[in-house]
C-alpha positions as CSV (number, residue, x, y, z in Angstrom):
1,M,-87.0,12.9,39.4
2,N,-85.4,9.6,38.7
3,R,-82.1,8.5,39.9
4,N,-79.1,7.9,37.6
5,E,-76.8,5.6,39.5
6,K,-77.7,2.1,41.2
7,P,-77.6,2.4,44.9
8,K,-75.8,0.7,47.7
9,L,-78.6,-1.0,49.5
10,A,-78.5,-2.1,53.3
11,I,-81.0,-4.2,54.9
12,V,-81.8,-3.9,58.8
13,I,-83.2,-6.8,60.6
14,P,-84.4,-6.6,64.5
15,C,-83.8,-9.8,66.2
16,Y,-84.9,-11.0,69.6
17,N,-84.5,-14.5,70.5
18,E,-84.5,-15.6,66.8
19,E,-82.0,-18.6,66.7
20,L,-84.2,-20.9,64.9
21,C,-84.4,-18.8,61.8
22,I,-81.9,-15.9,61.5
23,E,-79.2,-18.1,59.6
24,N,-82.0,-19.1,56.8
25,T,-83.1,-15.5,56.7
26,V,-79.5,-14.1,56.2
27,K,-79.0,-16.7,53.5
28,R,-82.2,-16.0,51.9
29,L,-81.6,-12.2,51.7
30,F,-78.2,-12.6,50.3
31,E,-79.9,-14.6,47.5
32,V,-82.2,-11.5,47.0
33,L,-79.2,-9.0,47.0
34,N,-77.0,-11.2,44.6
35,D,-80.1,-11.5,42.3
36,L,-80.3,-7.6,42.2
37,I,-76.5,-7.3,41.7
38,S,-76.9,-9.7,38.8
39,K,-79.7,-7.4,37.4
40,N,-77.2,-4.5,37.9
41,K,-79.8,-2.9,40.1
42,I,-77.8,-2.5,43.3
43,L,-74.1,-2.3,44.2
44,A,-72.0,-5.4,44.8
45,D,-71.3,-4.1,48.3
46,S,-74.8,-3.8,49.6
47,Y,-75.0,-5.4,52.8
48,I,-77.2,-6.6,55.7
49,Y,-77.0,-5.2,59.1
50,L,-78.6,-7.3,62.2
51,V,-79.5,-5.8,65.8
52,D,-79.6,-8.5,68.5
53,D,-82.2,-6.7,70.7
54,G,-80.8,-8.4,74.0
55,S,-81.8,-11.9,72.9
56,K,-81.3,-14.7,75.6
57,D,-80.6,-17.5,72.9
58,S,-77.7,-18.0,70.8
59,T,-78.9,-15.2,68.3
60,W,-75.8,-13.0,68.8
61,D,-73.5,-16.0,68.4
62,I,-74.8,-17.1,65.1
63,I,-74.7,-13.4,63.8
64,A,-71.0,-13.4,64.9
65,N,-70.3,-16.6,62.8
66,L,-72.0,-15.3,59.8
67,H,-70.0,-12.2,60.0
68,N,-66.8,-14.1,60.3
69,E,-67.9,-15.9,57.1
70,N,-68.9,-12.8,55.4
71,T,-67.9,-9.5,56.3
72,L,-71.2,-7.9,54.3
73,V,-73.2,-9.3,57.4
74,K,-72.5,-6.6,60.1
75,G,-74.7,-5.7,63.1
76,A,-74.8,-4.8,66.6
77,K,-75.8,-6.4,70.2
78,F,-77.8,-4.4,72.8
79,I,-76.5,-4.9,76.5
80,R,-80.2,-5.7,77.2
81,N,-83.6,-5.7,75.7
82,F,-84.9,-2.4,74.5
83,G,-87.7,-3.1,72.5
84,N,-88.2,-3.5,68.6
85,Q,-88.5,0.1,67.7
86,K,-85.2,1.0,69.5
87,A,-83.4,-2.1,67.5
88,L,-85.0,-0.6,64.4
89,L,-83.6,2.9,65.2
90,A,-80.3,1.6,66.1
91,G,-79.9,-0.2,62.5
92,L,-81.1,2.8,60.7
93,E,-78.7,4.9,62.5
94,G,-75.8,2.2,62.1
95,V,-76.2,1.7,58.6
96,R,-76.1,5.5,58.0
97,D,-72.8,5.6,59.8
98,L,-71.5,2.8,57.5
99,G,-72.8,4.2,54.5
100,C,-75.5,3.2,52.1
101,D,-77.8,5.0,49.7
102,C,-81.1,3.5,50.8
103,V,-81.8,1.0,53.3
104,V,-84.9,-1.8,53.6
105,T,-86.2,-2.8,57.3
106,I,-87.5,-6.4,57.1
107,D,-88.6,-8.9,60.2
108,A,-86.1,-11.7,61.0
109,D,-88.9,-14.1,60.5
110,L,-89.4,-13.4,56.7
111,Q,-93.2,-13.2,56.9
112,Q,-92.9,-10.1,55.0
113,D,-92.2,-11.3,51.3
114,E,-88.7,-10.3,50.7
115,N,-89.3,-10.7,46.7
116,V,-90.5,-7.4,46.5
117,I,-87.5,-5.9,47.4
118,E,-86.7,-5.6,44.1
119,N,-89.9,-3.4,43.7
120,F,-88.8,-1.2,46.4
121,V,-85.5,-0.4,44.8
122,D,-87.4,0.3,41.6
123,E,-89.7,2.7,43.3
124,Y,-86.5,4.4,44.8
125,M,-85.0,4.9,41.3
126,L,-87.8,6.5,40.2
127,G,-87.1,9.1,43.0
128,N,-89.2,8.1,45.8
129,D,-87.4,8.7,49.4
130,I,-89.8,6.4,51.3
131,V,-91.4,3.4,50.0
132,F,-94.1,1.9,52.1
133,G,-94.7,-2.0,52.0
134,V,-98.4,-2.4,52.6
135,R,-99.9,-6.2,53.2
136,N,-102.7,-7.2,50.8
137,D,-104.9,-8.4,53.4
138,R,-104.7,-10.0,57.2
139,K,-105.8,-13.6,56.2
140,T,-102.7,-15.1,58.1
141,D,-103.9,-13.4,61.7
142,S,-106.4,-14.7,64.1
143,F,-109.5,-12.8,64.7
144,F,-108.1,-11.3,67.6
145,K,-105.1,-10.1,66.0
146,K,-107.0,-9.0,62.9
147,T,-109.4,-6.8,65.4
148,T,-106.9,-5.2,67.3
149,A,-104.9,-4.2,64.6
150,L,-107.9,-2.8,62.9
151,M,-108.5,-0.8,66.1
152,F,-104.9,0.2,66.2
153,Y,-105.0,1.8,63.0
154,K,-108.2,3.5,63.1
155,T,-107.3,4.8,67.0
156,M,-104.1,6.3,65.9
157,N,-105.5,7.9,63.0
158,I,-108.5,9.6,64.7
159,L,-106.3,10.6,67.8
160,G,-104.0,12.4,65.0
161,A,-100.8,10.1,65.0
162,K,-101.3,9.5,60.9
163,I,-100.1,6.1,59.9
164,Q,-100.2,3.9,56.8
165,V,-102.8,1.3,57.1
166,N,-101.8,-2.2,56.9
167,H,-98.2,-1.0,57.2
168,S,-95.7,-2.4,59.8
169,D,-92.0,-1.6,59.6
170,Y,-91.3,-3.1,56.1
171,R,-90.1,-0.2,54.1
172,L,-87.4,1.4,52.1
173,V,-85.7,4.8,53.1
174,S,-83.2,6.9,51.3
175,K,-80.2,8.5,52.7
176,K,-81.9,11.8,52.5
177,V,-84.5,10.4,55.0
178,L,-81.6,9.1,57.5
179,D,-80.2,12.2,57.4
180,I,-83.5,14.2,58.4
181,M,-84.0,11.2,61.1
182,H,-80.5,12.3,62.7
183,L,-81.9,15.9,63.4
184,Y,-84.6,14.5,65.4
185,P,-83.5,14.3,69.3
186,E,-86.6,12.9,71.1
187,K,-85.9,9.5,73.2
188,S,-89.4,8.2,72.5
189,F,-89.2,8.3,68.7
190,F,-92.1,7.2,66.9
191,L,-90.6,5.7,63.4
192,R,-94.3,5.3,61.6
193,G,-95.2,8.7,62.6
194,F,-91.8,10.1,61.5
195,F,-91.9,8.6,58.1
196,N,-95.5,9.9,57.6
197,E,-95.0,13.5,58.5
198,L,-91.9,14.2,56.6
199,G,-93.6,15.2,53.3
200,L,-91.0,13.7,50.9
201,K,-92.0,11.9,47.8
202,T,-93.4,8.2,48.9
203,S,-95.0,5.2,47.0
204,H,-96.2,2.0,48.1
205,V,-95.6,-1.9,47.4
206,K,-98.0,-4.5,48.0
207,F,-97.2,-7.7,49.5
208,D,-98.4,-10.9,50.8
209,V,-97.7,-12.3,54.0
210,K,-96.2,-15.7,54.5
211,P,-96.0,-18.3,57.5
212,R,-93.5,-17.8,59.8
213,I,-90.5,-20.1,59.0
214,A,-89.7,-20.9,62.7
215,G,-90.3,-19.7,66.3
216,C,-92.8,-17.4,67.3
217,S,-93.7,-13.7,67.0
218,K,-92.6,-11.5,70.0
219,F,-94.8,-8.8,69.3
220,S,-97.8,-9.0,71.9
221,F,-100.9,-7.2,72.3
222,T,-99.1,-5.4,75.3
223,S,-96.4,-4.4,72.6
224,L,-99.1,-3.0,70.4
225,M,-100.7,-1.0,73.0
226,S,-97.3,0.6,74.2
227,L,-96.4,1.4,70.6
228,A,-99.9,3.1,70.2
229,L,-99.6,5.3,73.4
230,N,-95.9,6.0,72.3
231,G,-97.1,7.1,68.9
232,I,-100.2,9.4,70.3
233,T,-98.3,11.1,72.8
234,S,-95.3,11.7,70.1
235,Y,-97.4,13.1,67.6
236,S,-100.9,14.2,68.8
237,I,-102.2,16.4,71.1
238,V,-106.0,15.7,70.3
239,P,-106.2,13.6,73.6
240,L,-105.4,16.6,75.5
241,R,-108.2,18.7,73.4
242,I,-110.6,15.8,74.3
243,V,-110.0,16.2,78.0
244,A,-110.7,19.9,77.5
245,V,-113.8,19.6,76.0
246,I,-115.1,16.8,78.5
247,G,-114.1,19.2,81.4
248,F,-116.2,22.0,79.6
249,F,-119.2,19.9,79.1
250,M,-118.9,18.4,82.4
251,A,-119.1,22.3,83.9
252,V,-121.8,23.0,81.7
253,F,-123.7,19.9,83.1
254,A,-123.0,21.0,86.7
255,F,-124.4,24.4,85.8
256,I,-127.5,22.9,84.4
257,M,-128.1,20.7,87.3
258,G,-127.4,23.5,89.9
259,L,-130.1,25.7,88.2
260,D,-132.4,22.9,88.1
261,I,-132.2,22.3,92.1
262,I,-132.8,26.1,92.6
263,F,-135.4,25.9,90.3
264,E,-137.2,22.9,92.3
265,K,-136.4,24.5,95.7
266,V,-138.0,28.2,95.1
267,F,-141.0,27.2,93.1
268,F,-141.9,23.9,94.6
269,H,-140.3,24.2,97.8
270,N,-138.8,20.5,97.3
271,S,-135.6,19.4,97.1
272,P,-135.0,16.7,94.4
273,A,-135.0,13.3,95.4
274,G,-132.7,10.4,93.9
275,W,-129.7,9.4,96.1
276,A,-129.3,6.5,93.6
277,T,-129.1,9.1,90.7
278,E,-126.7,11.4,92.3
279,T,-124.3,8.1,93.4
280,I,-124.1,7.2,89.9
281,L,-123.3,10.7,88.7
282,L,-120.7,11.1,91.2
283,C,-119.2,7.6,90.1
284,A,-119.3,8.7,86.4
285,F,-118.0,11.8,86.9
286,G,-115.2,10.7,89.1
287,G,-114.1,7.9,86.5
288,I,-114.1,10.6,83.9
289,Q,-111.9,12.6,85.9
290,L,-109.5,10.0,86.6
291,F,-109.4,8.8,82.9
292,C,-108.5,12.4,81.9
293,L,-105.9,12.4,84.7
294,G,-104.6,9.3,83.1
295,I,-104.3,10.8,79.6
296,I,-102.4,13.8,81.2
297,G,-100.4,11.7,83.0
298,E,-98.9,10.0,79.7
299,Y,-97.8,13.1,78.4
300,V,-96.3,14.0,81.7
301,G,-94.6,10.8,81.4
302,Q,-93.4,11.2,77.8
303,L,-92.0,14.8,78.9
304,Y,-90.3,13.1,81.9
305,R,-88.7,10.4,79.7
306,E,-87.4,13.4,77.5
307,V,-86.3,15.6,80.3
308,K,-84.0,12.9,81.7
309,A,-82.5,12.7,78.2
310,R,-81.2,9.1,78.7
311,P,-79.7,7.1,75.6
312,R,-81.9,5.5,73.5
313,Y,-80.2,2.0,73.6
314,I,-76.8,1.0,74.4
315,K,-74.8,-1.3,72.2
316,D,-72.5,-3.9,73.9
317,I,-70.6,-4.9,70.8
318,E,-70.9,-4.0,67.0
319,L,-69.4,-5.7,63.9
320,K,-68.6,-3.4,61.0
């Protein structure tokens, strides 16, 4: 169902040590907003909301100065670094409180093509509550990053945490999505899994990745692994079922080995030799058991974090 009234758009930008590019990024995004306003596609009070994820440089000072110059620049500062996903979550919750009809999340380095925000808005006006930005290719990535990213998407989908391939966190969501998100109380909130499981009307917009204008990426291999573990333990119990299957087959194998030893002893009066084989099997089974315990430990750790019910993040300052 098409929407009739033009929306109030918010743009959320998570920031961590982005002093080299944040001013240019805000300037460029206002150019995009003003262009959409002139085309009568969004309301004139559409705004930008920046979340400083505990930066150690002058990122927050720049944000505060931009706010003083233009009140359509809004934002919040964390008391310490909580991570990119928590910054995104804080931004989405912040714009819901301030008021908007839809919100776009985008990285501070503007490697994601900001020009397709117009396409996002067009898809929203056609009745889509979620519009995923999907990159056309990974030509700008190194071989290592390209390989690990591919492994990330395949592993996540195989293990049951369904996410959109080649989609990071460049998307548009409606106020309806923000209201539903507010109903989810868990502390380790996996945004990509959440948006894919809702079942609301969605669409996709393709874009090209641009070179970073300044600074370096803050998203490391370790961050990717942490994100994957959080997503799997938040949205899938497949690994626990794998543990159960492994345990079953280990028990069957041990039973067969026991029958073989009894057979050798009774009919051939000979206990099978092979200390090397026994040692290898013990080491293999020990490794599998530790691996399974590690998987179970991840889920126990997830429960531990949820039971403690600590806040997802703590704001130090907020500009409205």
